[in-house]
N, CA, C and O atoms as a GROMACS GRO file, in nm:
protein
  328
    1MET      N    1   0.793   2.330  -1.263
    1MET     CA    2   0.762   2.259  -1.376
    1MET      C    3   0.620   2.164  -1.367
    1MET      O    4   0.614   2.080  -1.278
    2LYS      N    5   0.520   2.178  -1.449
    2LYS     CA    6   0.394   2.072  -1.428
    2LYS      C    7   0.427   1.945  -1.509
    2LYS      O    8   0.446   1.943  -1.630
    3THR      N    9   0.430   1.856  -1.438
    3THR     CA   10   0.433   1.725  -1.536
    3THR      C   11   0.299   1.681  -1.615
    3THR      O   12   0.186   1.688  -1.567
    4LYS      N   13   0.324   1.646  -1.713
    4LYS     CA   14   0.212   1.606  -1.823
    4LYS      C   15   0.184   1.465  -1.807
    4LYS      O   16   0.275   1.383  -1.793
    5ARG      N   17   0.034   1.428  -1.809
    5ARG     CA   18  -0.038   1.304  -1.830
    5ARG      C   19   0.089   1.242  -1.939
    5ARG      O   20   0.172   1.310  -1.999
    6LEU      N   21   0.071   1.084  -1.943
    6LEU     CA   22   0.136   1.010  -2.018
    6LEU      C   23   0.064   1.034  -2.148
    6LEU      O   24   0.129   1.082  -2.241
    7THR      N   25  -0.054   1.008  -2.163
    7THR     CA   26  -0.174   1.049  -2.261
    7THR      C   27  -0.126   1.177  -2.336
    7THR      O   28  -0.137   1.172  -2.459
    8ASP      N   29  -0.072   1.297  -2.276
    8ASP     CA   30  -0.071   1.444  -2.343
    8ASP      C   31   0.083   1.428  -2.411
    8ASP      O   32   0.128   1.511  -2.490
    9LEU      N   33   0.144   1.324  -2.375
    9LEU     CA   34   0.314   1.309  -2.415
    9LEU      C   35   0.294   1.259  -2.586
    9LEU      O   36   0.201   1.192  -2.630
   10THR      N   37   0.396   1.307  -2.654
   10THR     CA   38   0.399   1.294  -2.802
   10THR      C   39   0.467   1.157  -2.776
   10THR      O   40   0.509   1.113  -2.668
   11GLU      N   41   0.470   1.098  -2.903
   11GLU     CA   42   0.540   0.949  -2.936
   11GLU      C   43   0.709   0.984  -2.868
   11GLU      O   44   0.762   0.916  -2.781
   12GLN      N   45   0.752   1.071  -2.915
   12GLN     CA   46   0.904   1.109  -2.906
   12GLN      C   47   0.914   1.120  -2.744
   12GLN      O   48   0.989   1.053  -2.674
   13GLU      N   49   0.841   1.201  -2.708
   13GLU     CA   50   0.863   1.239  -2.544
   13GLU      C   51   0.835   1.106  -2.443
   13GLU      O   52   0.881   1.097  -2.329
   14LEU      N   53   0.753   1.007  -2.507
   14LEU     CA   54   0.700   0.914  -2.427
   14LEU      C   55   0.826   0.806  -2.450
   14LEU      O   56   0.864   0.763  -2.341
   15ILE      N   57   0.886   0.761  -2.540
   15ILE     CA   58   1.017   0.720  -2.559
   15ILE      C   59   1.129   0.760  -2.453
   15ILE      O   60   1.182   0.689  -2.367
   16ILE      N   61   1.147   0.877  -2.482
   16ILE     CA   62   1.213   0.932  -2.346
   16ILE      C   63   1.209   0.919  -2.241
   16ILE      O   64   1.305   0.901  -2.166
   17GLU      N   65   1.068   0.929  -2.205
   17GLU     CA   66   1.027   0.906  -2.055
   17GLU      C   67   1.050   0.759  -2.029
   17GLU      O   68   1.090   0.719  -1.920
   18GLN      N   69   1.022   0.668  -2.145
   18GLN     CA   70   1.008   0.516  -2.077
   18GLN      C   71   1.186   0.492  -2.065
   18GLN      O   72   1.229   0.423  -1.973
   19LYS      N   73   1.269   0.548  -2.155
   19LYS     CA   74   1.410   0.522  -2.111
   19LYS      C   75   1.472   0.590  -1.971
   19LYS      O   76   1.570   0.538  -1.917
   20LYS      N   77   1.418   0.690  -1.926
   20LYS     CA   78   1.442   0.737  -1.826
   20LYS      C   79   1.403   0.680  -1.709
   20LYS      O   80   1.473   0.661  -1.609
   21ARG      N   81   1.258   0.645  -1.728
   21ARG     CA   82   1.223   0.526  -1.611
   21ARG      C   83   1.275   0.406  -1.596
   21ARG      O   84   1.295   0.345  -1.491
   22LYS      N   85   1.301   0.365  -1.734
   22LYS     CA   86   1.365   0.221  -1.703
   22LYS      C   87   1.489   0.246  -1.667
   22LYS      O   88   1.531   0.147  -1.607
   23SER      N   89   1.566   0.326  -1.673
   23SER     CA   90   1.708   0.357  -1.608
   23SER      C   91   1.694   0.374  -1.462
   23SER      O   92   1.780   0.320  -1.392
   24ILE      N   93   1.589   0.449  -1.396
   24ILE     CA   94   1.572   0.459  -1.269
   24ILE      C   95   1.537   0.319  -1.199
   24ILE      O   96   1.597   0.266  -1.106
   25SER      N   97   1.426   0.274  -1.270
   25SER     CA   98   1.390   0.132  -1.204
   25SER      C   99   1.518   0.040  -1.178
   25SER      O  100   1.549  -0.016  -1.072
   26THR      N  101   1.590   0.038  -1.315
   26THR     CA  102   1.720  -0.053  -1.330
   26THR      C  103   1.795  -0.016  -1.201
   26THR      O  104   1.836  -0.106  -1.128
   27SER      N  105   1.813   0.113  -1.172
   27SER     CA  106   1.917   0.140  -1.076
   27SER      C  107   1.874   0.101  -0.944
   27SER      O  108   1.949   0.037  -0.870
   28TYR      N  109   1.737   0.143  -0.903
   28TYR     CA  110   1.684   0.108  -0.802
   28TYR      C  111   1.671  -0.030  -0.753
   28TYR      O  112   1.663  -0.052  -0.632
   29SER      N  113   1.668  -0.152  -0.866
   29SER     CA  114   1.649  -0.302  -0.866
   29SER      C  115   1.792  -0.313  -0.812
   29SER      O  116   1.785  -0.357  -0.697
   30PHE      N  117   1.926  -0.288  -0.851
   30PHE     CA  118   2.046  -0.319  -0.813
   30PHE      C  119   2.065  -0.280  -0.684
   30PHE      O  120   2.132  -0.347  -0.605
   31ILE      N  121   1.999  -0.152  -0.648
   31ILE     CA  122   2.017  -0.090  -0.493
   31ILE      C  123   1.950  -0.181  -0.418
   31ILE      O  124   2.013  -0.234  -0.327
   32MET      N  125   1.803  -0.218  -0.439
   32MET     CA  126   1.739  -0.299  -0.351
   32MET      C  127   1.831  -0.440  -0.330
   32MET      O  128   1.851  -0.494  -0.221
   33GLY      N  129   1.879  -0.486  -0.457
   33GLY     CA  130   1.924  -0.638  -0.475
   33GLY      C  131   2.040  -0.626  -0.363
   33GLY      O  132   2.040  -0.709  -0.273
   34MET      N  133   2.149  -0.511  -0.367
   34MET     CA  134   2.253  -0.519  -0.272
   34MET      C  135   2.214  -0.502  -0.126
   34MET      O  136   2.271  -0.560  -0.034
   35MET      N  137   2.093  -0.402  -0.109
   35MET     CA  138   2.041  -0.379   0.021
   35MET      C  139   2.009  -0.549   0.086
   35MET      O  140   2.038  -0.588   0.200
   36ILE      N  141   1.958  -0.612   0.000
   36ILE     CA  142   1.871  -0.717   0.062
   36ILE      C  143   1.989  -0.819   0.098
   36ILE      O  144   1.988  -0.886   0.202
   37GLY      N  145   2.081  -0.824   0.010
   37GLY     CA  146   2.194  -0.914   0.021
   37GLY      C  147   2.300  -0.857   0.152
   37GLY      O  148   2.370  -0.932   0.221
   38ILE      N  149   2.294  -0.754   0.160
   38ILE     CA  150   2.366  -0.679   0.289
   38ILE      C  151   2.295  -0.717   0.419
   38ILE      O  152   2.350  -0.751   0.524
   39THR      N  153   2.167  -0.706   0.395
   39THR     CA  154   2.102  -0.710   0.530
   39THR      C  155   2.074  -0.898   0.556
   39THR      O  156   2.064  -0.941   0.670
   40VAL      N  157   2.068  -0.971   0.460
   40VAL     CA  158   2.086  -1.097   0.483
   40VAL      C  159   2.212  -1.159   0.565
   40VAL      O  160   2.214  -1.251   0.647
   41TYR      N  161   2.307  -1.083   0.520
   41TYR     CA  162   2.452  -1.108   0.559
   41TYR      C  163   2.448  -1.060   0.708
   41TYR      O  164   2.472  -1.130   0.807
   42GLY      N  165   2.415  -0.939   0.707
   42GLY     CA  166   2.422  -0.882   0.853
   42GLY      C  167   2.280  -0.946   0.937
   42GLY      O  168   2.283  -0.906   1.054
   43PHE      N  169   2.179  -1.019   0.915
   43PHE     CA  170   2.102  -1.076   0.982
   43PHE      C  171   2.168  -1.212   1.032
   43PHE      O  172   2.135  -1.272   1.134
   44ILE      N  173   2.270  -1.254   0.938
   44ILE     CA  174   2.320  -1.415   0.974
   44ILE      C  175   2.407  -1.363   1.070
   44ILE      O  176   2.396  -1.412   1.182
   45LYS      N  177   2.493  -1.272   1.052
   45LYS     CA  178   2.610  -1.252   1.158
   45LYS      C  179   2.585  -1.189   1.251
   45LYS      O  180   2.659  -1.226   1.342
   46ASN      N  181   2.484  -1.068   1.299
   46ASN     CA  182   2.453  -0.981   1.412
   46ASN      C  183   2.302  -1.018   1.448
   46ASN      O  184   2.264  -0.987   1.561
   47GLY      N  185   2.224  -1.074   1.372
   47GLY     CA  186   2.104  -1.081   1.418
   47GLY      C  187   2.003  -0.959   1.356
   47GLY      O  188   2.042  -0.891   1.261
   48LEU      N  189   1.879  -0.940   1.414
   48LEU     CA  190   1.782  -0.848   1.384
   48LEU      C  191   1.837  -0.706   1.434
   48LEU      O  192   1.880  -0.698   1.549
   49SER      N  193   1.835  -0.592   1.348
   49SER     CA  194   1.877  -0.478   1.371
   49SER      C  195   1.806  -0.386   1.288
   49SER      O  196   1.749  -0.427   1.187
   50PHE      N  197   1.804  -0.244   1.326
   50PHE     CA  198   1.727  -0.150   1.242
   50PHE      C  199   1.770  -0.155   1.074
   50PHE      O  200   1.695  -0.136   0.979
   51PHE      N  201   1.884  -0.179   1.073
   51PHE     CA  202   1.935  -0.186   0.918
   51PHE      C  203   1.846  -0.321   0.882
   51PHE      O  204   1.774  -0.303   0.784
   52SER      N  205   1.841  -0.400   0.918
   52SER     CA  206   1.780  -0.532   0.886
   52SER      C  207   1.619  -0.512   0.802
   52SER      O  208   1.560  -0.589   0.727
   53LEU      N  209   1.588  -0.393   0.846
   53LEU     CA  210   1.438  -0.347   0.798
   53LEU      C  211   1.446  -0.230   0.703
   53LEU      O  212   1.340  -0.182   0.664
   54LEU      N  213   1.569  -0.176   0.658
   54LEU     CA  214   1.580  -0.078   0.546
   54LEU      C  215   1.506  -0.138   0.394
   54LEU      O  216   1.436  -0.068   0.321
   55PRO      N  217   1.541  -0.276   0.372
   55PRO     CA  218   1.466  -0.288   0.246
   55PRO      C  219   1.308  -0.314   0.263
   55PRO      O  220   1.234  -0.282   0.170
   56ILE      N  221   1.262  -0.362   0.360
   56ILE     CA  222   1.103  -0.327   0.395
   56ILE      C  223   1.091  -0.203   0.383
   56ILE      O  224   1.038  -0.175   0.276
   57ILE      N  225   1.122  -0.103   0.455
   57ILE     CA  226   1.113   0.036   0.430
   57ILE      C  227   1.111   0.082   0.283
   57ILE      O  228   1.027   0.151   0.226
   58PHE      N  229   1.198   0.040   0.246
   58PHE     CA  230   1.202   0.112   0.096
   58PHE      C  231   1.134   0.041  -0.020
   58PHE      O  232   1.160   0.073  -0.135
   59LEU      N  233   1.057  -0.044   0.005
   59LEU     CA  234   0.990  -0.159  -0.091
   59LEU      C  235   0.903  -0.066  -0.143
   59LEU      O  236   0.914  -0.050  -0.264
   60PRO      N  237   0.825  -0.005  -0.089
   60PRO     CA  238   0.719   0.071  -0.147
   60PRO      C  239   0.759   0.192  -0.256
   60PRO      O  240   0.686   0.226  -0.349
   61ILE      N  241   0.867   0.240  -0.232
   61ILE     CA  242   0.932   0.316  -0.325
   61ILE      C  243   0.967   0.253  -0.450
   61ILE      O  244   0.945   0.309  -0.558
   62PHE      N  245   1.031   0.117  -0.439
   62PHE     CA  246   1.046   0.036  -0.533
   62PHE      C  247   0.911   0.011  -0.613
   62PHE      O  248   0.896   0.033  -0.734
   63ILE      N  249   0.841  -0.027  -0.548
   63ILE     CA  250   0.710  -0.062  -0.612
   63ILE      C  251   0.654   0.038  -0.716
   63ILE      O  252   0.625   0.024  -0.835
   64MET      N  253   0.650   0.132  -0.638
   64MET     CA  254   0.579   0.277  -0.703
   64MET      C  255   0.696   0.306  -0.841
   64MET      O  256   0.654   0.348  -0.949
   65ASN      N  257   0.800   0.286  -0.826
   65ASN     CA  258   0.890   0.325  -0.953
   65ASN      C  259   0.873   0.189  -1.047
   65ASN      O  260   0.888   0.205  -1.168
   66TRP      N  261   0.850   0.086  -1.009
   66TRP     CA  262   0.839  -0.009  -1.107
   66TRP      C  263   0.697   0.012  -1.187
   66TRP      O  264   0.689  -0.008  -1.309
   67ASN      N  265   0.594   0.052  -1.112
   67ASN     CA  266   0.465   0.076  -1.166
   67ASN      C  267   0.469   0.198  -1.250
   67ASN      O  268   0.427   0.195  -1.365
   68ASN      N  269   0.510   0.284  -1.207
   68ASN     CA  270   0.554   0.411  -1.329
   68ASN      C  271   0.614   0.365  -1.453
   68ASN      O  272   0.584   0.420  -1.559
   69TYR      N  273   0.696   0.270  -1.448
   69TYR     CA  274   0.768   0.210  -1.568
   69TYR      C  275   0.673   0.153  -1.631
   69TYR      O  276   0.634   0.195  -1.740
   70LYS      N  277   0.620   0.050  -1.572
   70LYS     CA  278   0.488   0.014  -1.635
   70LYS      C  279   0.397   0.080  -1.715
   70LYS      O  280   0.364   0.055  -1.831
   71GLU      N  281   0.355   0.178  -1.629
   71GLU     CA  282   0.255   0.270  -1.706
   71GLU      C  283   0.294   0.311  -1.862
   71GLU      O  284   0.227   0.285  -1.963
   72VAL      N  285   0.423   0.384  -1.854
   72VAL     CA  286   0.478   0.425  -1.968
   72VAL      C  287   0.487   0.307  -2.054
   72VAL      O  288   0.442   0.324  -2.167
   73LYS      N  289   0.530   0.200  -2.028
   73LYS     CA  290   0.544   0.080  -2.108
   73LYS      C  291   0.387   0.047  -2.159
   73LYS      O  292   0.364   0.056  -2.280
   74ASN      N  293   0.304   0.018  -2.086
   74ASN     CA  294   0.164   0.015  -2.118
   74ASN      C  295   0.134   0.112  -2.258
   74ASN      O  296   0.126   0.077  -2.376
   75GLU      N  297   0.125   0.228  -2.205
   75GLU     CA  298   0.095   0.357  -2.303
   75GLU      C  299   0.157   0.338  -2.452
   75GLU      O  300   0.099   0.356  -2.560
   76ILE      N  301   0.288   0.297  -2.430
   76ILE     CA  302   0.351   0.289  -2.558
   76ILE      C  303   0.324   0.180  -2.630
   76ILE      O  304   0.347   0.191  -2.751
   77LYS      N  305   0.273   0.056  -2.581
   77LYS     CA  306   0.203  -0.031  -2.638
   77LYS      C  307   0.047  -0.033  -2.687
   77LYS      O  308  -0.002  -0.105  -2.774
   78SER      N  309  -0.011   0.056  -2.614
   78SER     CA  310  -0.159   0.088  -2.661
   78SER      C  311  -0.152   0.197  -2.763
   78SER      O  312  -0.258   0.219  -2.820
   79ARG      N  313  -0.037   0.278  -2.802
   79ARG     CA  314  -0.028   0.324  -2.926
   79ARG      C  315   0.063   0.268  -3.017
   79ARG      O  316   0.116   0.342  -3.101
   80ASN      N  317   0.087   0.157  -3.012
   80ASN     CA  318   0.157   0.077  -3.098
   80ASN      C  319   0.293   0.145  -3.165
   80ASN      O  320   0.327   0.139  -3.283
   81ILE      N  321   0.361   0.209  -3.056
   81ILE     CA  322   0.488   0.254  -3.082
   81ILE      C  323   0.584   0.149  -3.064
   81ILE      O  324   0.562   0.060  -2.983
   82THR      N  325   0.719   0.153  -3.156
   82THR     CA  326   0.790   0.056  -3.170
   82THR      C  327   0.941   0.100  -3.103
   82THR      O  328   1.034   0.019  -3.104
   0.00000   0.00000   0.00000
């Protein structure tokens, strides 16, 4: 299945895409927060380990997901969709 560009989506498809991406971003934010909390706890208890670096490794994916959500949000704003 080929993905459409945001400019090619209808208003309804764009709203559905925003809800989907917001859900993904919210879930990933929660997971990142948990990882950071566990990492801080583990770092205090055990010092530096491979698991201490996991939030840094997953940070680019988090940023990419957040930017995708913001792109949809900006497209909705540019079309004046409520």
